[in-house]
Structures are given as structure tokens and as C-alpha cells.
VMD Tcl script that draws the C-alpha trace (Angstrom):
set ca {
  {58.28 9.02 59.17}
  {58.99 8.04 62.50}
  {59.36 4.31 63.81}
  {56.85 2.89 66.85}
  {59.84 0.18 66.95}
  {63.45 1.47 66.54}
  {65.00 -1.33 68.18}
  {63.66 -3.42 65.39}
  {65.80 -1.92 62.36}
  {68.64 -3.64 63.51}
  {67.89 -6.59 61.04}
  {68.33 -4.40 58.14}
  {72.12 -5.55 59.12}
  {70.75 -8.80 57.78}
  {71.65 -6.88 53.94}
  {75.20 -5.49 54.86}
  {76.00 -9.65 56.39}
  {74.66 -11.14 53.27}
  {76.61 -8.79 51.15}
  {78.95 -10.17 53.14}
  {79.12 -13.87 53.01}
  {78.43 -13.70 49.42}
  {81.74 -11.72 48.76}
  {83.14 -14.48 50.42}
  {82.01 -17.37 49.03}
  {82.78 -15.74 45.55}
  {86.27 -15.19 46.44}
  {86.36 -18.59 48.15}
  {84.85 -20.14 44.77}
  {88.03 -18.71 42.47}
  {90.87 -19.68 44.91}
  {89.50 -23.42 44.17}
  {88.99 -23.01 40.45}
  {90.21 -25.79 38.43}
  {92.42 -24.59 35.39}
  {91.09 -25.72 32.17}
  {93.06 -24.85 28.97}
  {90.03 -23.92 26.67}
  {87.76 -21.22 27.63}
  {85.56 -21.92 24.80}
  {84.50 -25.20 26.54}
  {84.58 -22.96 29.40}
  {81.59 -20.66 27.86}
  {80.20 -23.73 26.55}
  {79.27 -25.08 29.54}
  {78.02 -21.57 31.05}
  {73.86 -20.78 30.45}
  {73.33 -18.49 27.96}
  {72.99 -15.33 30.54}
  {74.32 -11.85 30.56}
  {75.87 -10.35 33.46}
  {72.67 -7.63 34.12}
  {70.05 -11.52 34.19}
  {72.08 -12.45 36.93}
  {72.03 -9.42 38.78}
  {68.45 -7.98 38.97}
  {67.27 -10.72 41.06}
  {69.90 -10.32 43.68}
  {68.87 -6.43 43.83}
  {65.09 -6.77 43.79}
  {65.82 -10.20 46.52}
  {67.77 -7.14 48.55}
  {65.34 -4.52 48.09}
  {63.08 -7.31 49.47}
  {64.59 -8.13 52.46}
  {65.35 -4.11 53.38}
  {61.47 -2.80 52.96}
  {60.91 -5.83 55.13}
  {63.55 -4.68 57.73}
  {61.54 -1.34 57.72}
  {58.33 -2.70 58.34}
  {59.61 -4.64 61.63}
  {59.95 -1.16 62.96}
  {56.23 -0.09 62.70}
  {56.79 2.84 60.41}
  {54.60 5.79 60.53}
  {53.92 9.06 58.29}
  {52.41 12.11 58.37}
  {49.17 12.46 56.73}
  {45.90 14.27 56.10}
  {42.76 13.45 57.87}
  {39.32 14.39 58.22}
  {39.41 15.93 61.01}
  {36.00 15.67 62.85}
  {36.21 18.57 65.27}
  {36.65 20.85 63.18}
  {34.65 24.77 63.78}
  {34.11 27.07 61.02}
  {34.18 31.19 62.17}
  {32.55 32.75 58.37}
  {33.01 36.40 58.65}
  {31.12 38.24 56.36}
  {32.16 42.49 55.47}
  {28.40 43.86 55.93}
  {29.67 47.38 54.93}
  {28.10 50.16 52.68}
  {30.26 49.15 49.65}
  {28.45 45.73 49.98}
  {26.18 47.35 47.65}
  {28.38 48.10 45.09}
  {26.97 46.36 41.33}
  {29.95 45.86 39.83}
  {28.98 42.54 40.78}
  {25.31 42.15 39.31}
  {22.76 42.49 41.51}
  {24.92 43.75 43.73}
  {28.21 42.18 45.88}
  {25.96 41.81 49.02}
  {23.51 39.46 47.32}
  {25.79 37.67 45.86}
  {28.00 36.92 49.19}
  {24.99 36.37 50.65}
  {23.53 33.49 48.50}
  {27.68 31.96 48.37}
  {27.34 31.75 52.57}
  {24.29 30.11 52.28}
  {25.86 27.70 49.65}
  {29.12 27.02 51.85}
  {26.45 26.34 54.65}
  {24.41 23.83 53.10}
  {27.24 21.86 51.68}
  {29.60 21.40 55.13}
  {29.54 17.68 55.79}
  {27.27 16.60 59.31}
  {28.62 17.11 62.50}
  {30.94 20.31 61.39}
  {30.36 23.16 63.25}
  {30.14 26.35 61.54}
  {29.42 30.06 63.21}
  {28.83 33.20 61.98}
  {30.53 36.86 62.55}
  {29.15 40.11 60.71}
  {31.09 43.02 60.74}
  {31.00 46.38 59.71}
  {32.70 49.58 62.17}
  {31.46 46.47 64.01}
  {31.74 43.19 65.15}
  {29.30 40.48 66.34}
  {28.55 36.72 66.44}
  {25.46 36.15 65.31}
  {25.73 32.49 65.50}
  {27.81 30.93 67.89}
  {29.99 27.39 66.88}
  {26.95 25.00 66.03}
  {25.57 21.93 63.48}
  {22.25 23.45 62.79}
  {22.56 25.10 59.37}
  {18.92 26.16 59.41}
  {20.06 28.39 61.96}
  {22.82 29.62 60.42}
  {21.04 30.09 56.95}
  {18.06 32.12 58.90}
  {21.07 34.58 61.02}
  {21.92 35.48 57.49}
  {18.47 36.26 55.97}
  {19.32 39.37 58.98}
  {22.05 40.24 57.32}
  {22.14 44.32 56.23}
  {24.31 46.70 55.43}
  {26.49 49.39 57.82}
  {29.37 52.00 58.14}
  {32.80 50.83 59.00}
  {34.55 48.39 58.17}
  {36.70 46.56 60.87}
  {38.12 43.40 59.85}
  {40.45 42.86 62.76}
  {37.96 43.08 65.42}
  {36.17 40.23 63.41}
  {39.13 38.19 63.56}
  {39.35 38.55 67.28}
  {35.82 37.80 67.95}
  {35.71 34.53 65.84}
  {38.60 33.91 68.03}
  {36.67 34.03 71.78}
  {33.99 32.42 69.76}
  {36.30 29.17 69.39}
  {37.85 30.03 72.89}
  {34.03 29.20 74.00}
  {33.68 25.22 72.59}
  {37.78 24.76 72.48}
  {39.57 24.58 75.42}
  {42.55 24.53 73.75}
  {42.30 27.72 72.58}
  {42.17 31.07 74.96}
  {40.08 34.09 74.80}
  {41.99 37.12 73.39}
  {42.57 38.98 76.36}
  {44.56 36.22 78.32}
  {47.97 37.48 77.78}
  {50.25 33.85 76.29}
  {53.36 33.55 76.40}
  {53.76 30.41 74.13}
  {55.23 31.22 70.72}
  {52.72 30.75 68.13}
  {52.43 26.99 66.07}
  {54.37 25.91 63.38}
  {52.61 24.27 60.68}
  {51.00 20.59 61.67}
  {50.16 22.30 64.92}
  {47.47 23.82 64.63}
  {43.76 23.64 65.38}
  {40.81 22.01 63.89}
  {39.45 25.35 64.49}
  {39.45 27.99 61.40}
  {38.07 31.81 60.53}
  {37.29 32.70 57.54}
  {37.07 36.39 56.36}
  {35.41 37.73 53.65}
  {35.87 41.27 52.99}
  {35.65 43.77 49.94}
  {37.67 46.34 51.18}
  {40.12 47.74 53.93}
  {40.45 48.11 58.01}
  {38.85 51.67 59.25}
  {38.63 51.50 62.50}
  {39.12 49.18 65.15}
  {42.46 47.39 65.76}
  {44.76 46.40 62.56}
  {44.16 42.61 60.60}
  {47.57 41.87 61.22}
  {47.72 42.54 64.69}
  {44.86 40.12 65.46}
  {46.41 37.59 63.22}
  {49.31 37.33 65.09}
  {46.58 37.05 67.96}
  {45.12 34.11 65.76}
  {48.44 32.24 65.81}
  {49.56 32.43 68.70}
  {46.68 30.63 69.45}
  {47.46 27.99 66.58}
  {44.23 28.91 64.89}
  {44.45 30.06 61.17}
  {42.80 32.32 58.78}
  {41.75 31.87 55.37}
  {40.81 35.42 53.74}
  {39.14 36.12 50.58}
  {38.44 39.18 48.60}
  {35.98 39.60 47.19}
  {34.81 42.75 44.15}
  {36.34 44.17 41.33}
  {38.45 47.48 41.23}
  {36.17 49.02 38.73}
  {33.71 51.96 39.75}
  {30.12 51.14 39.38}
  {26.81 52.35 41.20}
  {25.81 51.49 45.11}
  {22.32 50.01 44.83}
  {21.44 47.89 48.47}
  {17.16 47.40 48.46}
  {15.48 48.16 51.38}
  {15.99 44.91 52.73}
  {19.79 44.97 52.83}
  {20.13 48.33 54.80}
  {20.91 48.64 58.56}
  {19.62 52.16 60.84}
  {23.55 52.88 61.20}
  {23.89 52.75 56.76}
  {25.69 55.48 55.16}
  {22.41 55.35 52.80}
  {20.26 55.77 55.83}
  {17.55 52.42 56.73}
  {14.63 51.43 55.59}
  {14.59 52.05 52.39}
  {15.65 51.52 49.00}
  {19.30 53.16 47.98}
  {20.65 53.99 44.80}
  {23.46 56.26 44.34}
  {26.15 57.84 42.08}
  {29.41 55.49 41.10}
  {31.65 54.36 43.82}
  {35.65 53.20 43.05}
  {36.81 55.41 45.99}
  {38.93 54.15 48.43}
  {35.89 52.27 50.44}
  {36.05 49.84 47.26}
  {39.95 48.83 47.25}
  {40.76 45.33 49.02}
  {43.52 45.49 50.86}
  {45.11 42.89 49.44}
  {48.62 43.33 51.15}
  {46.91 43.17 54.41}
  {44.56 40.02 53.75}
  {47.69 38.42 52.80}
  {49.50 38.82 55.29}
  {46.77 37.74 57.61}
  {46.57 34.51 56.00}
  {50.47 34.34 55.48}
  {50.38 34.87 59.78}
  {48.14 32.39 60.96}
  {48.77 29.52 57.93}
  {46.19 30.38 55.34}
  {45.77 31.37 52.62}
  {44.53 33.96 50.57}
  {42.26 34.15 47.93}
  {40.42 36.59 44.81}
  {36.97 36.40 43.93}
  {36.00 39.06 41.12}
  {32.42 37.19 40.25}
  {29.67 35.01 41.67}
  {31.50 31.79 39.98}
  {34.61 32.35 41.43}
  {33.37 33.21 44.89}
  {31.60 29.97 45.29}
  {34.21 28.06 43.80}
  {36.89 29.46 46.40}
  {34.12 28.81 49.51}
  {33.60 25.62 48.02}
  {37.35 24.47 47.95}
  {37.66 25.74 51.51}
  {36.50 22.55 52.78}
  {39.52 20.53 51.51}
  {42.28 23.06 53.16}
  {40.80 23.19 56.76}
  {38.93 19.96 56.82}
  {42.46 18.15 57.13}
  {44.42 17.79 60.42}
  {47.81 15.97 60.52}
  {48.42 12.76 62.11}
  {50.86 9.72 62.46}
  {49.33 6.58 60.29}
  {50.87 3.63 60.37}
  {52.27 2.06 57.02}
  {53.56 -1.40 57.75}
  {51.40 -2.73 54.82}
  {52.64 -1.23 52.50}
  {56.28 -1.51 53.44}
  {55.34 -5.91 53.52}
  {53.74 -4.97 50.73}
  {56.28 -4.03 48.75}
  {58.47 -6.53 50.45}
  {56.86 -9.25 49.05}
  {55.99 -8.34 45.88}
  {60.32 -7.43 45.27}
  {60.72 -11.31 46.83}
  {58.02 -12.60 44.47}
  {59.85 -11.06 41.52}
  {63.27 -12.11 42.66}
  {62.06 -15.64 42.33}
  {60.34 -15.47 39.08}
  {62.89 -13.86 37.28}
  {65.81 -15.91 38.38}
  {63.66 -19.34 37.88}
  {62.58 -18.07 34.35}
  {66.42 -16.51 33.43}
  {67.56 -20.36 34.67}
  {65.02 -23.02 33.20}
  {66.87 -25.91 31.47}
  {67.17 -24.59 27.39}
  {64.79 -26.90 25.81}
  {66.59 -29.79 23.21}
  {66.63 -28.58 19.15}
  {67.54 -31.98 17.12}
  {70.38 -31.23 14.89}
  {69.23 -30.21 11.43}
  {70.13 -32.69 8.57}
}
mol new
graphics top color blue
foreach p $ca { graphics top sphere $p radius 0.5 }
foreach p [lrange $ca 0 end-1] q [lrange $ca 1 end] { graphics top cylinder $p $q radius 0.2 }
display resetview
């Protein structure tokens, strides 16, 4: 918490000053006390209040003064607020292993359907870009608010050989750099250290993959480039570790696919190294950039992850003045203190002696 007018906090000195005055008055009262021969007479004259009833109003009143003193300093708190300038680069793995049928009907179909739902559910004004990667990575759609163009681009996705996770991250960084001048392209040598939590750009990269990096730059090396540019990377590992047939339809197979292009393909059971998710690398990528790693083993889990993601990266830290809440607290403390004091010090009702 910070204060816009820190010098106004000197008003807090009023609290110890009042305590000192109260102590001095009590001490003076004791010096001028009158000697009475009968203690019973004193007890009969005093109101029937316990010590805690006398102290509670005083404590509440002082708490109100403290709250009011802090309010004079115009306190500000760092809170998460929706960002209106977010760019989300969605990088989708289209390697041949996405034809695995461990997730019905296959990983490719489930992943592209989930991506469509993710795009449709984003708030208007959120710019989304689309990157597809297999052995290479390519920007299909630059960050845009045109959801129709993104959905059309997903319809053109085809499987191919290889998995270049690191290159997908670098391609996404370059796409962000085109629209955000604060983000340098990957070819620029940066001398500034990686951003600290709370300093990140609103632009975010989401990598959806079902395997491990097989070609190109190492994903962790690419993540260091993203961290140096204060761009967070969220990673999603999709699929199970259970062997399953590899089946893709004709419109899911590209010319560079390991299954050949232009025709449906059904193969033997998978489960080889290309079906093993490199969770360690994906977790390290997320941790390096301030993002998070998620695991999804079926369609429902993948939809849940993509649905919850906007809560993570559509927020940014902003200093918001919270003076109102301190004034409100001060008012409640003071009103409660006065109310309790009046209630506990009200005149006792007269009760006639019983006959």
C-alpha cells in the first residue's frame, strides 16, 4: 500500500496525543481525590459498569481516528483490474501426433473445437492471434478482434511433421511486437533483466501441445526471451499417456504430414516418444515467464482450462485509491463508539421499592 499524500499521515500523532492527555487527566484526578470513610458509599454512587464497558468505546473511537488519519494520506492499493489492451497469441500444435485417438474422436478435432470456443467466448475488444506449429511455426492471423477471421483460419489447420514449441513462442513474441512497441522483436538484444511480477505486459502467449520439442530452439531458451520482454507464457499439455490408434480424416492431413496428404489415414497403436508430453519443459517455460502450466487429458478438461484462462491474463495490476474504505471504517468505529457509550451510560430506570 502507498499514499498519495504521505505528509498527511502526521495527523496520526493526534492519537498518542489524546492518550497522553487522558493519562494526565486521570493522574490529576487521582491527586485531587477526596478521602471518603466508607467504600460502600462510593460503590453505591458509581454506575454499574464493568471495566471493559468503559474501555470498548474508547478503543473504537481511537480506531476511528486512526482510520481517518490514514484516509487523509489518500491510500492506494495495488489491485487486479481488467485489461482493455490484451493480445492473446494462441499457438496450437498441429504435429502428426495430434491424430492420436486417446481423446475421441482424436486430439486434433478436440483441440480445434476447444480453440473455437475459446475465441468465441473472449470479450469484445480482446485481440487474438493464431500461430500453428509442427516442424516449423507460422503466424496464421495477427492479433485481431475479428473473430470470424480467426475461426476461418482454424478451419485451414492441417497436421505436419515435427514439433517446434520453442519456435512457436518466438513467432508469437514477434507477432506481439508488431502491435506493442514496448515489446522488442526476438532479434533484438536486450540488456534489461526479465520483468518482475506485476510488471508484465498485458499481451500473453498460450501454447497448446501434446508432445515435446523435436526441432528448432529449445522451449526454455525461447521462454527466457519472452521473460526478458515481460510477456507471460501459459502452457497446456494435452492428451493421455495411453497408446491409441492414430486416425486423421482427409481434411486434417497436410502435404507434409507423416501420413501423406489428401486422404484419410488410420494407423497402428501409438504411445512412442512423440506422444509423451514434456511436462517438465512446459512447466519451466511457464515458471520462467510468470505464467502457469495446465494439464488436460480429455475434452472437458481442455475446455475448462481454456475457459478459465482469461481470469489469469485479462488482469493487470493497477494502483487504486481506497480512501473511501478508510473513511467508511472510521465512521463505523466512531458511530459505534458513541452509540455504545450512550447506551451504557443511559440513566437507570426507577424501580419503586417493593412492599
